[in-house]
Structures are given as structure tokens and as C-alpha cells.
C-alpha positions as CSV (number, residue, x, y, z in Angstrom):
1,M,0.0,0.0,0.0
2,T,1.3,3.4,-0.9
3,A,1.7,6.0,1.9
4,L,-0.2,9.2,1.4
5,S,1.4,12.6,2.0
6,P,-0.3,14.9,4.6
7,F,-1.6,16.9,1.6
8,S,-3.2,14.0,-0.2
9,A,-6.4,13.6,1.9
10,P,-7.4,17.3,1.8
11,L,-6.8,17.4,-1.9
12,A,-8.7,14.3,-2.5
13,R,-11.7,15.7,-0.5
14,R,-11.6,18.9,-2.5
15,A,-11.5,17.0,-5.8
16,A,-14.4,14.8,-4.7
17,G,-16.4,17.9,-3.5
18,A,-15.7,19.6,-6.9
19,A,-16.8,16.5,-8.8
20,V,-20.1,16.3,-6.7
21,L,-20.8,20.0,-7.3
22,A,-20.1,19.7,-11.1
23,A,-22.4,16.7,-11.3
24,A,-25.2,18.5,-9.4
25,L,-25.0,21.5,-11.8
26,A,-25.2,19.1,-14.8
27,L,-28.3,17.4,-13.5
28,P,-31.7,18.1,-15.0
29,V,-33.9,20.5,-13.0
30,A,-36.1,17.8,-11.6
31,A,-33.0,16.0,-10.2
32,Q,-31.9,19.3,-8.5
33,G,-35.0,19.2,-6.4
34,Y,-37.3,21.4,-8.6
35,A,-40.7,20.0,-9.6
36,Y,-41.9,20.2,-13.2
37,G,-45.5,21.2,-14.0
38,R,-46.4,23.3,-11.0
39,S,-49.2,25.8,-11.6
40,M,-51.1,28.5,-9.7
41,N,-53.3,31.4,-10.2
42,N,-51.8,34.9,-10.5
43,D,-50.9,36.1,-7.0
44,L,-49.2,39.5,-7.1
45,S,-48.3,39.3,-3.4
46,Q,-45.6,36.8,-4.4
47,C,-43.8,39.8,-6.0
48,A,-44.0,42.1,-3.1
49,A,-40.9,43.8,-1.6
50,G,-38.8,41.2,0.2
51,K,-40.2,38.3,-1.6
52,G,-38.6,36.0,-4.2
53,P,-37.3,34.5,-6.1
54,A,-40.0,35.6,-8.5
55,V,-40.5,37.4,-11.8
56,H,-42.8,40.4,-12.0
57,V,-43.9,40.3,-15.7
58,T,-45.7,43.2,-17.3
59,V,-47.5,41.8,-20.4
60,T,-48.2,44.4,-23.1
61,G,-50.1,44.3,-26.4
62,L,-52.9,42.0,-25.3
63,K,-55.6,42.2,-28.0
64,S,-58.6,41.4,-25.8
65,S,-59.8,40.2,-22.4
66,A,-61.2,37.0,-23.8
67,G,-59.9,33.5,-23.1
68,N,-56.9,32.6,-20.8
69,L,-53.4,33.8,-20.2
70,F,-50.7,31.3,-19.4
71,V,-47.2,32.4,-18.2
72,R,-44.7,29.6,-18.0
73,A,-41.2,29.7,-16.5
74,Y,-38.9,27.1,-17.9
75,P,-35.3,26.1,-16.9
76,A,-33.1,27.8,-19.5
77,T,-32.0,24.6,-21.1
78,K,-32.5,23.3,-24.6
79,A,-33.9,20.0,-23.1
80,D,-36.7,21.9,-21.2
81,W,-37.5,25.0,-23.3
82,L,-41.1,24.8,-24.5
83,V,-41.3,21.0,-23.9
84,S,-44.8,20.0,-22.6
85,K,-45.0,19.9,-18.8
86,R,-41.2,20.8,-18.5
87,Y,-42.0,24.2,-17.0
88,V,-41.2,24.8,-13.3
89,M,-44.2,27.2,-12.8
90,R,-47.3,28.1,-14.9
91,V,-49.3,31.0,-13.8
92,D,-52.9,31.2,-15.0
93,A,-54.6,34.6,-15.3
94,R,-57.6,36.3,-16.8
95,P,-56.2,38.5,-19.6
96,Q,-56.9,42.2,-19.7
97,A,-56.9,44.0,-23.0
98,G,-53.8,46.3,-23.3
99,S,-51.5,45.4,-20.5
100,M,-51.5,43.5,-17.2
101,T,-49.1,42.3,-14.5
102,V,-48.4,38.7,-13.6
103,C,-46.1,37.3,-10.8
104,V,-44.3,34.1,-11.5
105,P,-42.7,32.5,-8.4
106,L,-39.5,30.5,-9.1
107,P,-38.1,27.5,-7.2
108,A,-34.6,29.2,-6.9
109,A,-32.5,31.9,-8.3
110,G,-30.9,30.9,-11.6
111,D,-31.3,30.9,-15.4
112,F,-34.8,30.7,-16.7
113,A,-36.9,31.5,-19.8
114,I,-40.5,32.7,-19.9
115,A,-43.2,32.0,-22.5
116,V,-46.6,33.8,-22.4
117,Q,-49.6,32.4,-24.3
118,H,-52.9,34.2,-24.8
119,D,-55.4,31.5,-25.5
120,T,-58.0,33.8,-27.0
121,N,-60.9,31.4,-27.3
122,G,-60.3,29.6,-24.0
123,N,-60.0,26.1,-25.5
124,R,-56.6,25.5,-23.7
125,K,-55.0,24.6,-27.1
126,T,-52.7,26.6,-29.3
127,D,-54.5,28.1,-32.2
128,V,-51.8,29.5,-34.4
129,S,-54.2,31.8,-36.4
130,T,-55.7,33.5,-33.3
131,D,-53.6,33.0,-30.2
132,G,-50.9,35.4,-29.1
133,A,-47.4,34.6,-27.7
134,G,-44.5,36.4,-26.1
135,M,-41.2,35.5,-24.5
136,S,-38.6,36.9,-22.2
137,N,-36.2,39.2,-24.0
138,N,-38.9,39.8,-26.7
139,P,-37.4,38.0,-29.6
140,G,-39.4,38.1,-32.9
141,I,-41.3,34.9,-33.7
142,R,-40.3,33.7,-37.2
143,K,-42.4,31.7,-39.5
144,I,-41.2,28.7,-41.4
145,L,-42.1,29.1,-45.1
146,G,-44.3,32.0,-44.0
147,L,-46.8,29.6,-42.4
148,V,-45.9,27.9,-39.2
149,P,-44.4,29.9,-36.3
150,Q,-40.9,28.8,-35.1
151,A,-39.9,29.4,-31.5
152,P,-36.6,31.1,-30.9
153,P,-33.8,29.1,-29.3
154,V,-33.4,29.2,-25.5
155,D,-30.3,31.3,-25.7
156,K,-32.4,34.2,-27.1
157,V,-34.9,34.1,-24.2
158,R,-32.6,33.2,-21.3
159,F,-32.4,35.5,-18.3
160,T,-30.9,35.3,-14.8
161,A,-33.3,35.7,-11.9
162,G,-31.8,36.7,-8.6
163,P,-33.0,35.8,-5.1
164,G,-35.4,38.7,-5.0
165,V,-38.0,39.9,-7.6
166,T,-36.8,40.3,-11.2
167,R,-38.8,42.6,-13.4
168,M,-39.4,42.4,-17.1
169,T,-41.9,43.4,-19.8
170,I,-43.0,40.9,-22.4
171,R,-44.7,42.1,-25.6
172,M,-47.4,39.9,-27.1
173,Q,-47.3,39.0,-30.8
174,Y,-50.2,37.7,-32.8
175,L,-49.8,36.0,-36.1
């Protein structure tokens, strides 16, 4: 058996600790203790001073007060972005023509992406010809061959939420 120097054990512990930390950061959100698919109604008190982590979203450009408004926060990863039920929080709200405010509580500070959907007829499905959409950082929504909307990649919508309340404005787009 090889004798260890007095420096070997602390270095080995540090290396092991660094490996555990790196592995934890590489884990999917669910494995990090976040739950996918959580939802709640709009509760602005969750964005009050001293609260968080949360995102205070001002949604502008809403065409009408009809239907439903869904605001989803996704982990800012390619594997999660806009994948069904891979959001960490969905806030359901009654839309208000023009603009309105929604509070999205987050499970922790970190990198996220937000998608807003205005389900204008209230059928809880995406109707490309009538529904509106908006995303964090307000990227344009392109169409493939001028017909089918194409979502922007996650790097265009990623933002970092701190431990408190992060504020942003998302502009709705209708096709």
C-alpha cells in the first residue's frame, strides 16, 4: 500500500467535492429538487418587496380580455424549453386588453426562460391563427415558409433571476 502525504487527503476531499458540485450542476432541473409542471393562479403578493425569487412580468399588447393567459417559466436549457410539462411554474390569469401584470414565483435563483400564451378562445389549445405569444427578451417569432411559427432558441430568451424579484416586460405577438 502506498503511503499518502499529509496533503493527499485534503486534496482528494476537495477534488471529490468539486466533482459532486459539477455533477449537481449538470443534473436536469427535476434532479436538482425542482418539480416540473407546477401551476397556480396569479398572486401579485408573491412579487411584493422582500419576496422572491420571482419574476414580475408586465405583459403588453394583449388584443382582448377573452380567453386565458398562461405564463410559463422554464429552466433555461435546450432540453426543457417549450417542452410539454417541463416548466417549473405556470401562472394562469384572466387576460386584460392592453397590458397587465403577472407574478411568477420561481423555485430558486438561476437561469430561466418565460413564455406567455394568450389562448384567445379559452380552449386550452394553441390556435396559431388567433392566439398570441410572447417570450422573455422579446425575440421576434419567425415563420417557417411564411406559415408555421418557429420558436426562438433558448439562448435568445434566457435571463438570470436573482434571489429577489426580477422585473421584465413581455410584448405579445399575434400572427
